[in-house]
N, C-alpha and C positions, 0 to 999 in steps of 0.2 A: 661444705661445698666440695665437689670433686672436679677434677680436671682430667680429661682423657690423655693417656700417654701412649705413644707408639715407640717401641724399641725395635731397632733394626740392626742387622749385621750383614756383612758381606759373606757370601757362601764360602769364599776362599780365605776368610779372615783367620790367621793362625793364632790370634790373641783372644778371640771371643768364640766360645763354642755355642752350639745350638742350645745347650742346657743353661748357659748363663742368663740370657734374657728371659728364657722360659721360666726361670725360677722367680722372676719379678713381675711378669705380666702374663695374662692368659693367652694372648695371641701375638707373639713376636713375629716380625717379618724377616725373612731371609732374602737378600737381594742376589739373584743368580749371577754367577761369574765374577763377582766383585770381591775385593779384599778388605783390608782394614780401613782404608781411606775412601769410602764410598762417595763422599761428597766431592772428592777430587777426581776419582775415576769415572764417575757418571753422575754429574750434578742433576741431570734430568730425572734420574731414578729417585733421588732424594727429594727433589721438588714434587714429584708425583705423590710421594708419601705425605707431604705437607699440605697438598691441595685436594686430597681425596675426601669424599664425603662419607 
């Protein structure tokens, strides 16, 4: 059984590079203008990731 996984990072995150999630999943998401705490900075952007089809 497999489960889909989405990894996301904020574009301005100093702790996670583009390469970090790209090494783990084929299509990581970069959230524009956000930093490390995307869920605090823009909860709607994170919610959109969870509810997309």
